[in-house]
N, C-alpha and C positions, 0 to 999 in steps of 0.2 A: 800832329796836327796842334795847330797855336791855337785857342780861341778868344776872342776880341767880345766883350761885353761893353754895350753901350747905357747908358745911364735909363733910356727907354726902355729898357729888356730886350732889345734886339742885339745878336750876338753874328760875328762871319768865321766861320773855320774857316785857318788858314794851315792848308798841306804845307806840309815839308816836303821838297826832292833838292835833288841832285843830280848832277850833271859828272857824268864819266866816257870814256870812249872804252869799247871794247876790241878784241885783240883786231880787228882790222881799220882800226880808228874810227869808227864809226862813233858819233855820238849818241848815247842813250839817258833819258829821264829816269832817272827812278824816287820812287816815295818810298818817303819813309815810314816803320812798321815795326815789328817786331823784330821783320828782316826788308831789306830792301826790297823792294820789286818794280821792275821794269813799268810803268806807266807814262801814258799823254794826258797831259790836263786839256790840253787843246782840243784832240778828242771827244773828249767828255762833254766841252762846252759844246762843240760842231754837233756833238750827236744831239745834245737836248736839244738847242736851239730848231736842228733839222726838225727832230721829232713833232715839237709844240707848234711847228709851222704846218707840218702834212695832216697832225690828227684835230688839232682845233678847228669850229667850224668857222671858215669864211667865206664874205661875198665872193659869189660864181655867179653865172647865168641862171642856174638853175636855183639857186638858194639867196637868200637875204637873212642871215641872223641876226636875230635880236641881241647877242650878247656880244658886249667888247669882244675883240681879236684876243686869241692865244690865251685862251680860255685853260686849257691844258694845265700853262704855266700857272694858272690862279689857282688848279686843283692840288699840285704839289704843295703850292706855299699855306691852302690852309689845311692838308693833310700833316705839314710838318709842323704847324703852329698847332693844330691838335695834340699831336705827339710832344713838344716842350711844354706844353699848357699842364699837360698831365704826368707833372715829377714825379713823384711816387710811382708811377707805372713803369718807369724805364721802357720807354718806345723808341723803337727806331728812328732815325731822321735822316739827314741827307742824302750821300748818293743811293744809299737803300731805297728810299721811300720813293725819290725819283724813278730809280728803275722797276720799283712795282708797281706804280700808277702809269711807267712809259708800258708798260704791261698790262693792267688793265684799266686803262682808261677809256672810259664810256661817255663820248660827247653828247651834249645838249644843246642844238642853236638857239634856243627858246630861252633858257633857265641855269642858269649854274648850281644851282641848288639842287637839282636833279641830277645834273653830271656829279658832282661831288656825290650824293648820294650812290649812284647807280657806281660810281667810280667803286667805294667801301664794298658796297655790295662784292663785286668782283673779285676786291684784294680777296674778301673774306672767304668764296669761294677756291680761292687762287691758292690760299694759304690752308685751305681744309685739304689738299691735296699735298702739296711740297712747302717746307719752310725756306728752301734756298735759294737763294739768290744772287744772280752774277754779275758780274761787271758787262756792261752794256755793249762796250765798243771791246772789249776783252772775255768771251764768255769763259776762256779759260782759268779765268781769277773769279774765286768764288767770295764774294763781298758778306758772306756771313761764316767765313770757315773760322773766327773767334768764338769761343763760347758766348763772350761779350753779347754779340751783333746775334748768334742765334736765338740768343733768350731775348734778346728786343724784340726779334720777328716772331718768337713764340708768345708771347707778353702780346702783341699785338693781335696773332691770330685768337688768343683770348679774351681779349677785351671788345672787336670789334663786334661779337652778337648783342652784347648788352647794348654799346652804342645802336647800332641799327634800329633794336627794340625799341628803346628811346627816340627817333626819330622817326621813327612808322603812324606817328600822331600828325606828323605835315599831310598825308595821306589820306586822313578820314576826314569823312564829310563834316564832321562835328568839329575841325580844328578851328581855332581862334587864333588871334595876334598874338595873344597870352601864350597862351600850349606852342605856338611856333615858337617864341623868343623861349621857354622855356628847356625846347627840345634842343636848341641852337646854343643854348647858353650851359647846357648839361655835355654837349659836345665839345666845345671851345673852352668852358671854364671863364666867361668873359661877360 
């Protein structure tokens, strides 16, 4: 992976792929890593777009959500921002975060903050049972097969209870705008 950092603090990770032909002459795409592994980047993109559209609240005959379209995409971005904002915590990003959110996403047609909080709670519960994360388009590929990624997911598991505890103030009757800002500031360090 090649990472490109922008002056504003944003970055883009660019995966490295190669094309080759198998013994039958069929073209195969492989992803660079400790070993070259067969992977189709378009399949991941298609999967993510499809699941965001399927699971996010959308206007229908029975429902008119108050939130903007593609809520799940925003939840993924916010959890990635949380992970990156906690530099010393060494939390997962990228596809691991996207896969966890896809598995644990809790939509809310009226409020993004509730969807984010409930998704974080569901991720916490999920990680309490198992910290393994698999490629959503090829379940034979374990995304946490390297100790580095396994450690990141375990750190997320360890840190989520504290983060969720800080966010509980949002549901208290005595919550003020200042308390809410402090809670979200703790989450995003921003």
